[in-house]
Structure formats: structure tokens, C-alpha cells
N, C-alpha and C positions, 0 to 999 in steps of 0.2 A: 483481594480483588472483588470479592462478593459485595462488599460495602459500596464500592464505587459504582456498581451496577444495580444497586438497590436489591441485592439478593437477600434472602432470609438468612437468619443465623442458623447454626446447626441444630438448634433445639426445636425448630418449627419446620413443618412440611407444608408447602403451598403448591397448588396445582399450576399456578401461573403468577409470575411476578408482575408487579406494576411497571409499566413502561415509562421511563423518564429519560431525560436527556440533560446531563449536567456537564459543566466544564471538566470535572474530575474524570468523567468517562472518556472524554476526548484526550485528556492528558495521559490516562492509563493506556489507551489504544496507541498513542504515539510513542510512549516512552517505556512501557513495560518490556522487560527483556524478552519474554515469550513472543510478543508482537513484533518487536524489532527483528528477532531471529526468523520469524515467519516471513516477514517482508524481505529479508536478505535471501532466504532460500527461494522465495518466489521470484525475486529479481534475477537470481542466478539461473533459474529455469527458463525465464523469459528470454534472457540473453542467449542461452544455448539453443533456443528454439529457432526454427527456420522462419524466413519471411522478413518483410519490410516492417518499419515501425508501426504502421497501421494494423498489420496482421498481428503483431506482438501485443499491441494495445487491446485489440479485440480478444485475444487469448487471455490476457490478464483480467479483463472485465468479466469474461465468461467464467473463469475459474473462481472469481470472488463473488459474483452475483448470480451465477447459475442461469444466466439469460444473456442474449446478445445485447450489445449496447445500442442506444438510439444514435442517430447522426449527431445530435447535440452533445451527447455523452462522449462519443468518440472524439469530437473536436476538442472538448475540454481535457480529456486524458492526453491526447497527443500534444496539445499546447503546453500542458503541465510538464510532460516528458521533455519536450524541446527546451523549455525554460530551465529545467533541472540539468539537462545535458550541457547547456550553455554555461550555467553557473559552475558546474564541476570542471568544465574545460578551462574556464577563466581562473579558477582556483588552482588547478594543476600547473598551469603555466609551464615553466621550464622543467619542473619535476617530471612532466609527461615525457619529455625528451630523454631524461635520465632513465626513467623506468622503461620506456619504449613499449608500453602496453595500453592501447586505447580501449581495450575491453574493460579496464578498471572504471573508466568514465561511464561506459554503457551500463555496467552493473550498478554503479552508484545512482545513475539517473533512473534506471528501472526499479531499483530498491526504493528510492524516494517516491516514485510514482505508486509502487505497490503499497507503501505506507499510507499514502493519501487515500487510495481506493479502499484499503482495509479499514480506514477510519470513517467511512461513510455509514450513515445510519442504516441504510438498507442491508449492509453486510452484518451489522451487529444485531438488528432486531428482525424478528420474524413477522411478516405482515400477512 
């Protein structure tokens, strides 16, 4: 993973790595097992938390960014969450009636939203 984020090899010691942004970094953040599991755990915690979707989105943002979201950021996160929820609901179709658990869709939507937020440059780099 160090190579994807331009980290030095084990033979060198550097005080600070050069900041770059490559497609390989985005793919690593979206697909690496550690990041997927982190997003799943975060999605599960967000679903279990109290409040409406806007409060949950604010909590997700605060946990990842360590600051409150702006109004524009909140609107984007909520719109992405709603889009994911609709997508997972449509995919579940009749299977949701069989399983009888709408929390699965909530967890999937919040996990997808967490994956998107965790992939933001502000989460990955220190400014």
C-alpha cells in the first residue's frame, strides 16, 4: 500500500512524504480490504446511532473529517446517501420481502456513503 501512496521504501527514512493524488490511490481507498471493512464498521455504527439521516450524515462527516460539515457538504452527503438507498432498495426488490429486514438497506447505503467520504482527499491527507 505504501507504493500507492508514494511512501518511501523500508530502506529510507523521510520526515514527510511528497503529496500526490493518483488513480491508484483512489482505487486502493475504495477496494482495499482494510478500507472496505472500515467503511462497513462505520456504516454499522451510523445506522445504530440515533437521529434522522441529516444527524447521521453530520456524525459520519465529523468522525471522518474531525470538523462539522458545511451546508454544501451536508447536501452532497445526504444526496449521495439517498441515491444509494434508492439503488439498494431497487436491487433488493422482492428479496427484501423475503428477508424482512430494511436495516440491511440502511447499512448498505451508509456503508457506501462512508466509503465515499473515506475516499475524500481531506481524509487521506493532512493539510
